[in-house]
N, C-alpha and C positions, 0 to 999 in steps of 0.2 A: 729264275726272273724271266729267261728266253720265253718260258711256255706262257708266262703272264704277258710279254709285248706281244707274242702271236697270237694270245686271244683278243687282245685288244685291237688289233690291227683286224683281224676278221671280225670283228664285231662294229667297226668303225665302216667297214665296207655294206654291211645290211643296212639299206635304207629303204624305209616301204613307203614314207610321205614324208613331207618337211615339217608337217604339223604334228607327227605322232610320237610316242614315247620311244616307241622301236626304232626311229630314224635317227634319234638323237644319240651323240656318242657319252659312251659310258666312261666313266672314271673310276678306277679300282685303287683304293689307298694301298700303299708302300707296305710289306708285309712287317715291316720294322717298328711302323705304329701300333702295332700289336702287344699287348704284354699278357703273359699268362700268369692269372692269382693261383697261387694253391689252395686249395680247398682244407680249411682250418676242421670244420665239424661235416660229418657227413650229413644227409638229410636223414630224416627217419622214414623207416619202411611202414607203410600201413597195411596190415593183413587186410585181405578183404571178406569181409563176412558175409553182409547182406547189403542190400542197396542204402539202406536207411542207417545202419550200423557199422562203423569203421572202427577198429580197435588199433590204436596207436602201440608202435612197436619200437624197441629198441635197437641199433642194427645186426645184432645178435637173431633177432626177430622173436624176441622174447615180450610179452606185453608190459607197458610200463604201469607199475604197480603205485598207486597212491597213496599218500596217509589218510589216516581216518583217526574221528578222537573217540570212537568207539571200539570195543572188543568184543568178540566172541562171549557169551552170557551176561553179557550187560544187560541190565534192566533200563528201558528207556521208552519216552513219551514220545508220541507223531505230534510234532507242532505243525503240520501242514497236509494238507490234501483231505482225501473223501473220509480217511479214518482218525482225525484231528483229535485228540486228546485222548487216544486210546493205551494203554501201558502194556507194555508186553516184553519179552526176553530175545535177544537176540541169537538166533539159530545157525545163520549162516552169513558168511562176508562174500563179496566179490569186489576184491582189491582195483582190476582194471578198470571198472567203470562206477567206483564208489557207490555201490550200492551194495544193503543188508536185506534180509530176511527176518522180520520178527513173528513169533509163532502167535496163531491165530489173528495177523492183522493183514489187510489188504489180500483178503480172500478174493479168489477169480473162479469163475466156474468152468468147469473143463469137460469137454465131453468126449469118452472113450470108447473106441470102436470094439467090438467084438472079436477077438484073436482067434475064438475058435469055437466050436458047439458046446463043450462044457463052460467057457466064460463067457457069460452075456456081457453086451456094453451097458455103460454106466454113465452116471453124471457126479464129478467127484469135485471138491473145493479145494483148489492148491492156494499157497501162500506164494503171492508175486513180492518181486524185491522193491522196497523203496529205497530212493536215495539218500544217502547218510545225512544230508544237509537238511531233512527234513524229521529229523529224529532228534532228541535231546535225552541228554541222560539222566536218571530219575533215582531219585531217593526213596526207599520204602518207609523208611522210619520216620523223616519229617515230612514225607509226601509233597515235594517239590522239586521242580525240574531245574538244573543247573547246567551251566557251562563246565567244561573240564579244563584242571588246571595243573602243572606238573611241577613237583618239588623234589629234593634231596632230603632223606630224613637221616639221621645222626650216625646211623649205622652205614651210609653212604649206596642205600638202595632209592633208585628214582621211582616215585610211584605217582601215579594219577591220584586226584581229589578233587570234590565238587566245590566249587568257588562259593557258593551260597552258604551250605552248611559246614566244610572244610572236613567232611567225611570223607576218607581213602578208599579207593576203589580196589587198587590192586594190594590188597592183605594178603599172607600165606595163607587163610582160612578162606577167603574166597576162591584161589586157585582150587586148592584140596575140593570144596564142592564143587566145583565146574568139573574136574577130573573124574570125580567120582559119579555126577550124573551123565558126563559122556560114555563115561565106563558102563554105565547101567543100562543105556539106550542102547548101545552097540550089544550088550548081550541079549538083550529082548530081542533084535534083530536078527541074531542068530539063530536063538530058539524059535522065532516065529518061522522060519525059511525050513 
């Protein structure tokens, strides 16, 4: 408190002019009026990626993963954008920004430079991600797009189903087909390399 009083007395001795702000007397509130509030939730850390793209993170610096209504291997119909109405299968998910890559949809042109004398430059088509809100689950049998619902079967398993058709998406046969197709792709890549 003595330091505060000395500071106040030194501030009052400074006077530049009667109508300026610096010449007026400053009053400091007492320290007893301030109360320190404990922070319940620490603020989220934001990872710096690029100037236009920031990824929200948890306090342990891991990205926040969003829940999505689609899974890997689902057949979907694009409901918005340049490729509206096209049907394809989901090949990759990005949960940190809720985007998906659909096979042969949203193709972009990429110009690849030559890396050496033996490898020439080329123009290739790559699949760009689409936001998950722009795709809707699709039934190949009934040829209709539908929203997804969740229900618990008699044996206690929780499955997803199409609301319009009642078709169950998460069945054991579908998972076996998906695992087999992923296994084939991995072996093809390994044999090609």
